C-alpha positions as CSV (number, residue, x, y, z in Angstrom):
1,M,129.2,122.2,99.9
2,F,130.5,122.0,96.5
3,R,128.3,121.4,93.5
4,R,129.3,119.4,90.4
5,L,129.2,121.4,87.2
6,K,130.0,120.5,83.7
7,P,133.4,121.3,82.1
8,F,131.9,124.1,79.9
9,Q,130.2,125.7,82.8
10,L,133.4,125.7,85.0
11,V,135.0,127.5,82.0
12,V,132.4,130.0,81.5
13,D,132.5,130.9,85.4
14,V,136.2,131.2,85.4
15,S,136.3,133.3,82.4
16,I,133.8,135.5,83.9
17,A,135.6,135.9,87.0
18,V,138.9,136.7,85.0
19,V,137.3,139.4,83.0
20,F,135.7,140.7,85.9
21,F,139.0,141.0,87.8
22,L,140.7,142.9,84.9
23,I,137.9,145.4,84.8
24,A,137.5,145.7,88.7
25,T,141.1,146.0,89.5
26,P,141.8,149.3,87.6
27,V,138.6,150.9,89.0
28,E,139.5,150.1,92.4
29,L,143.0,151.9,92.0
30,V,141.4,155.1,90.8
31,I,138.6,155.0,93.5
32,N,140.0,158.0,95.2
33,G,140.3,160.1,92.1
34,Q,143.7,158.7,91.3
35,S,145.0,157.1,88.0
36,P,146.3,153.7,88.3
37,V,149.8,155.0,87.9
38,E,149.4,157.6,90.8
39,A,147.8,154.7,93.0
40,A,150.6,152.6,92.2
41,L,153.4,155.2,93.0
42,G,151.2,156.0,96.3
43,P,151.3,154.2,99.7
44,P,151.6,150.4,99.1
45,G,148.4,149.7,101.2
46,T,146.4,151.4,98.5
47,V,147.3,149.1,95.7
48,L,147.2,146.0,97.8
49,A,143.7,146.7,99.1
50,A,142.3,147.4,95.8
51,I,143.8,144.3,94.5
52,V,142.6,142.1,97.5
53,I,139.1,143.7,97.1
54,A,139.1,142.8,93.3
55,V,140.2,139.4,94.0
56,L,137.6,138.6,96.7
57,F,134.6,140.0,94.6
58,S,135.9,138.1,91.4
59,G,136.5,134.7,93.3
60,A,132.9,135.3,94.7
61,L,131.6,135.7,91.2
62,G,133.8,132.7,89.8
63,V,132.6,130.1,92.3
64,R,128.9,131.3,93.1
65,R,127.6,128.1,91.0
66,V,130.3,125.7,92.5
67,S,129.7,126.7,96.0
68,P,127.1,129.4,96.7
69,A,128.2,129.4,100.4
70,L,131.9,130.2,99.7
71,A,130.9,132.8,97.2
72,L,128.7,134.4,99.8
73,G,131.3,134.5,102.2
74,L,133.9,136.0,99.7
75,A,131.4,138.7,98.9
76,W,130.9,139.7,102.5
77,A,134.6,139.7,103.0
78,G,135.1,142.1,100.4
79,A,132.1,144.2,101.4
80,L,133.4,144.5,105.1
81,M,137.0,145.2,104.0
82,Q,135.6,148.2,101.9
83,V,133.8,149.3,104.8
84,G,136.7,149.0,107.2
85,L,139.1,151.1,104.8
86,G,136.7,153.7,104.3
87,R,136.4,153.1,100.4
88,A,133.6,154.1,98.3
89,P,131.1,151.5,96.4
90,S,132.7,150.6,93.2
91,F,132.4,148.4,90.1
92,A,133.5,145.3,91.9
93,D,130.3,145.7,94.1
94,L,128.2,144.5,91.2
95,A,129.2,140.8,92.0
96,I,127.1,140.9,95.0
97,F,124.1,140.7,92.9
98,G,125.5,137.5,91.0
99,V,126.1,136.1,94.3
100,L,122.8,136.7,95.8
101,Y,121.2,135.2,92.7
102,A,123.2,132.1,93.0
103,T,122.3,131.6,96.6
104,A,118.7,131.5,95.8
105,A,119.1,129.5,92.7
106,Y,121.7,126.9,93.6
107,G,122.2,127.0,97.2
108,S,121.0,124.6,99.8
109,T,118.0,125.4,102.0
110,R,120.5,127.2,104.7
111,V,122.3,129.1,102.0
112,Y,118.9,129.9,100.3
113,W,117.8,131.7,103.4
114,T,121.3,133.1,104.5
115,G,121.3,134.6,101.1
116,F,117.9,136.4,102.0
117,A,119.0,137.4,105.2
118,S,122.2,139.1,103.6
119,A,120.1,141.0,101.2
120,I,118.1,142.6,103.9
121,L,121.5,143.2,106.2
122,G,123.1,144.3,103.3
123,A,120.6,147.0,102.5
124,V,120.9,148.2,106.1
125,V,124.8,148.3,106.3
126,I,124.9,150.2,102.7
127,T,122.4,152.8,104.2
128,L,124.3,153.3,107.4
129,Y,127.5,153.5,105.8
130,L,126.5,155.9,103.1
131,T,124.8,158.2,105.6
132,T,127.1,158.0,108.4
133,G,130.6,156.7,107.0
134,P,133.8,158.7,106.9
135,L,133.4,159.5,103.1
136,Y,129.9,160.7,103.0
137,A,128.9,161.8,106.4
138,S,127.4,165.3,106.3
139,G,126.2,165.9,109.7
140,G,125.4,162.1,110.5
141,L,121.9,160.7,110.6
142,S,119.3,163.1,111.6
143,W,115.8,164.2,111.0
144,E,116.8,166.2,108.0
145,T,118.7,163.3,106.4
146,L,116.3,160.6,107.5
147,P,113.9,160.8,104.6
148,N,117.2,160.4,102.2
149,A,118.0,157.5,104.4
150,L,114.9,155.8,104.1
151,M,114.8,156.0,100.4
152,M,118.3,154.7,100.1
153,L,117.3,151.8,102.3
154,V,114.1,150.8,100.2
155,A,116.5,151.2,97.2
156,A,119.1,149.0,98.2
157,A,116.8,146.5,99.8
158,F,115.0,146.4,96.1
159,A,118.1,145.9,94.3
160,L,119.6,143.2,96.4
161,G,116.3,141.7,97.1
162,L,115.5,141.5,93.3
163,S,118.6,139.7,92.8
164,W,117.8,137.0,95.3
165,T,114.0,136.9,94.1
166,V,115.1,136.1,90.5
167,G,117.3,133.3,91.7
168,A,114.4,132.0,93.8
169,L,112.2,132.1,90.8
170,M,114.8,130.1,88.8
171,R,115.2,127.7,91.6
172,T,111.3,127.1,91.5
173,A,111.3,126.8,87.6
174,V,114.1,124.3,87.9
175,R,112.4,122.3,90.5
176,A,109.1,122.3,88.7
177,R,110.6,121.0,85.3
178,A,112.5,118.2,87.3
179,N,109.1,117.4,89.0
180,R,107.4,117.3,85.5
181,E,110.2,115.3,84.2
182,A,109.8,112.8,87.0
183,Q,106.2,112.5,86.8
184,E,106.4,112.0,83.0
185,R,108.9,108.9,83.6
186,A,106.7,107.7,86.2
187,E,103.6,107.9,83.8
188,I,105.6,106.3,81.2
189,Q,106.8,103.4,83.5
190,A,103.0,103.0,84.8
191,A,101.7,102.9,81.1
192,A,104.6,100.1,80.1
193,E,103.7,98.2,83.3
194,Q,100.0,98.4,82.6
195,E,100.6,97.4,79.0
196,R,102.9,94.5,80.3
197,V,100.1,93.3,82.6
198,R,97.5,93.6,79.7
199,I,99.8,91.2,77.4
200,A,100.6,88.9,80.1
201,R,96.9,88.5,80.9
202,D,96.2,88.0,77.2
203,M,99.0,85.6,76.9
204,H,97.6,83.6,79.7
205,D,94.0,83.5,78.3
206,V,95.3,82.3,74.8
207,V,97.9,79.8,75.9
208,A,95.7,78.4,78.9
209,H,92.7,77.9,76.7
210,S,94.2,76.6,73.6
211,L,96.5,74.2,75.3
212,T,93.7,72.9,77.5
213,V,91.7,72.0,74.3
214,V,94.6,70.7,72.7
215,I,95.5,68.4,75.7
216,A,91.7,67.1,75.7
217,Q,91.6,66.5,72.2
218,A,95.1,64.6,72.3
219,N,93.9,62.4,74.9
220,G,90.6,61.7,73.1
221,A,92.4,61.0,69.9
222,R,94.7,58.5,71.7
223,Y,91.8,56.8,73.2
224,A,89.9,56.5,70.0
225,A,92.9,55.8,67.6
226,A,92.1,52.0,67.8
227,A,88.3,51.9,67.9
228,D,87.4,54.8,65.8
229,P,90.0,56.2,63.6
230,A,88.0,58.8,62.1
231,A,87.3,60.3,65.7
232,A,91.0,60.5,66.1
233,V,91.6,62.1,62.5
234,G,88.8,64.9,63.6
235,A,90.4,65.4,66.7
236,L,93.7,66.0,65.3
237,E,92.1,68.6,62.9
238,I,91.0,70.4,65.8
239,I,94.3,70.2,67.6
240,S,95.6,71.7,64.3
241,S,93.1,74.6,63.8
242,T,93.3,75.5,67.7
243,A,97.1,75.4,67.7
244,G,97.2,77.6,64.6
245,A,94.8,80.1,66.2
246,A,96.9,80.1,69.4
247,L,100.2,80.7,67.4
248,A,98.8,83.6,65.6
249,D,97.5,85.4,68.7
250,V,100.9,84.6,70.6
251,R,102.6,86.1,67.5
252,L,100.5,89.2,67.5
253,L,101.3,89.7,71.3
254,L,104.7,89.2,70.6
255,T,104.8,91.9,68.1
256,Q,103.1,94.4,70.3
257,L,105.6,93.6,72.9
258,R,108.6,94.2,70.2
259,H,107.0,97.3,69.0
260,S,105.1,100.4,70.3
261,Q,101.9,99.9,68.4
262,G,98.3,100.0,68.9
263,E,96.5,96.7,70.1
264,G,95.6,94.3,67.4
265,P,92.1,93.0,66.7
266,Q,90.2,91.7,69.8
267,P,87.6,89.1,70.1
268,T,84.0,90.0,69.9
269,L,80.9,88.3,70.7
270,A,80.8,86.9,67.1
271,D,83.8,84.6,68.2
272,L,81.9,83.2,70.9
273,E,80.5,80.5,68.8
274,E,83.9,79.4,67.9
275,L,85.0,79.3,71.4
276,Y,81.8,77.1,72.3
277,A,82.6,74.9,69.4
278,Q,86.1,74.3,70.7
279,V,84.8,73.3,74.2
280,R,82.0,71.0,72.6
281,A,85.0,69.5,70.4
282,A,86.9,68.7,73.5
283,G,84.2,66.4,74.8
284,V,82.3,68.7,77.3
285,P,78.6,68.9,77.1
286,L,78.0,72.7,77.1
287,R,74.6,74.6,77.2
288,V,74.5,78.1,76.6
289,D,71.4,80.4,77.3
290,V,71.4,84.0,76.2
291,D,68.2,85.7,77.7
292,P,67.7,88.6,77.1
293,V,69.8,89.0,73.8
294,P,72.3,91.9,73.5
295,P,70.2,95.3,72.8
296,G,72.1,96.5,69.8
297,T,75.9,96.5,69.5
298,P,77.5,96.5,73.1
299,P,80.6,98.5,73.6
300,A,83.8,96.8,72.4
301,A,85.1,96.8,75.9
302,A,82.2,95.0,77.2
303,Q,82.4,92.5,74.5
304,L,86.1,91.7,75.2
305,A,85.5,91.3,78.7
306,V,82.7,89.1,78.2
307,Y,84.8,86.9,75.7
308,R,87.8,86.8,78.0
309,I,85.9,85.8,81.1
310,L,83.9,82.9,79.2
311,Q,87.3,81.8,77.5
312,E,88.9,81.7,81.1
313,A,85.9,80.1,82.6
314,L,85.4,77.6,80.1
315,T,89.2,76.6,80.3
316,N,88.9,75.9,84.2
317,A,85.8,73.8,83.4
318,L,87.9,71.8,80.9
319,R,90.8,71.4,83.4
320,H,89.0,70.9,86.7
321,G,85.4,69.8,85.6
322,A,84.0,66.4,86.1
323,R,84.0,64.2,83.0
324,G,80.6,64.0,81.4
325,V,79.2,66.7,83.4
326,S,77.5,69.4,81.5
327,V,78.7,73.0,81.7
328,D,76.0,75.8,81.9
329,V,76.7,79.3,80.4
330,R,74.2,82.0,80.9
331,L,74.3,85.5,79.6
332,S,71.8,88.1,80.3
333,W,72.0,91.4,78.6
334,F,70.3,94.1,80.1
335,P,70.3,98.0,78.9
336,D,72.8,99.0,81.4
337,R,74.6,95.7,82.0
338,V,75.3,92.2,81.2
339,E,75.5,89.4,83.7
340,I,77.6,86.4,83.1
341,A,77.2,82.9,85.1
342,V,79.1,79.8,84.3
343,R,78.4,76.5,86.5
344,N,80.5,73.2,86.2
345,G,80.9,70.2,88.3
346,L,84.1,69.5,89.8
347,A,86.1,66.4,89.5
348,E,86.9,66.7,93.2
349,R,85.0,67.9,96.4
350,V,86.2,71.5,97.1
351,P,85.9,73.1,100.5
352,V,83.8,76.1,100.4
353,T,85.9,79.0,100.9
354,P,85.8,82.7,99.9
355,D,88.4,81.8,97.1
356,P,88.8,77.9,96.9
357,I,91.0,77.8,93.9
358,R,93.7,80.1,93.5
359,G,95.7,81.0,90.4
360,H,96.3,83.5,87.6
361,G,92.9,82.3,86.0
362,I,90.5,83.8,88.5
363,I,92.7,86.8,89.2
364,G,92.6,87.6,85.5
365,M,89.0,87.2,85.3
366,R,88.5,89.6,88.2
367,E,91.1,92.2,86.6
368,R,88.9,91.9,83.2
369,A,85.6,92.7,85.1
370,Q,87.3,95.5,87.2
371,L,88.8,97.0,84.0
372,A,85.5,97.0,82.6
373,G,83.9,98.6,85.7
374,G,82.3,95.5,86.8
375,R,82.7,92.8,89.4
376,L,83.3,89.0,89.4
377,E,82.7,86.4,92.0
378,A,84.0,82.7,91.8
379,G,83.7,80.0,94.2
380,A,82.5,76.3,94.9
381,D,78.7,76.1,96.3
382,P,77.9,73.4,98.9
383,S,76.5,71.2,95.9
384,G,80.0,70.6,94.5
385,S,79.6,72.9,91.6
386,F,82.1,75.8,90.7
387,I,80.3,79.0,89.7
388,V,81.6,82.0,88.0
389,S,79.4,85.1,88.1
390,A,80.1,88.5,86.8
391,V,78.5,91.7,86.1
392,I,79.9,94.1,83.5
393,P,78.3,97.7,82.9
394,I,77.3,98.6,79.7
395,G,78.2,102.2,78.4
396,G,77.6,105.2,80.8
397,A,77.1,102.6,83.7
398,A,80.9,102.0,83.9
């Protein structure tokens, strides 16, 4: 029932109510043509009634934002007291406009519509009181006075309804602003989540591939250390270069996490040869077939998707592929798409299922393909080979 306001808002509302009371009380005392001194010397009920009416309307104005429902009740009490005592409208009645505004702007749904009904009902009460009341009755309501009564009803309904309508517009504006701010926060959170997912995907691609190459080279160096020291030295050099490149990529990704900045340099087709060299250096026979070749320079998004998919597919081949079995890579560049196919033998027989090997690698490859507007399938065939096939649109095909 009560709304929470900031301290300065409470101070402002109380100050307005006090000033309003100081102005409304003398006006109420002279409402019947008496000066404040004459009203004070007159019947005690006159002074008390003026003070009570001023207090009711001033109180309604003071609590209009804290409790619009209470403010509306106080305003109705003051208005009915005026009508019951047969007093003329006065300065205190101006508080009604502020109260109706508050019911529409700050009230609950029930108070909102109660304020609307009060505006209509108040216009009817004012019209009847001014046309048939004890102070303003001039023959009562008749066919001769009906036009004036209708004009008075329209004017009262317009004035009271305008206050309520302005409050309703303010309520709509506040809600629209709140919805817009909530939507902006949601968009920022969604963008941040997408960025975290992208960085996590890049981190997985970089770390998984680099560590796989490092492990393969370390094992080879360990076995060749005694028989062929030169091969061991070469393996250590590959480990050093691979680890250094991975460290640079990880540092770049961590920098993007710490600071809001654009993406760093992304791999392109020119980096594929280095990727192939790392796989061959790990002791895996690799056959690459590019037919047809790229028509011109493919879009950067397509180049990045192709590189990351091949990187993950070759990493999986290093991890799970059978030793000594070649890995076949085929790239077919068409004007509207590029088709990727990677085939390798598995170290162990894997049942043929829709998704035989689950993990971040295959999920990441699918996400890469989907982000580029394409699709990817991965699974084992009856011969025991594991196949990764993807189609990435180029240009307007996405």
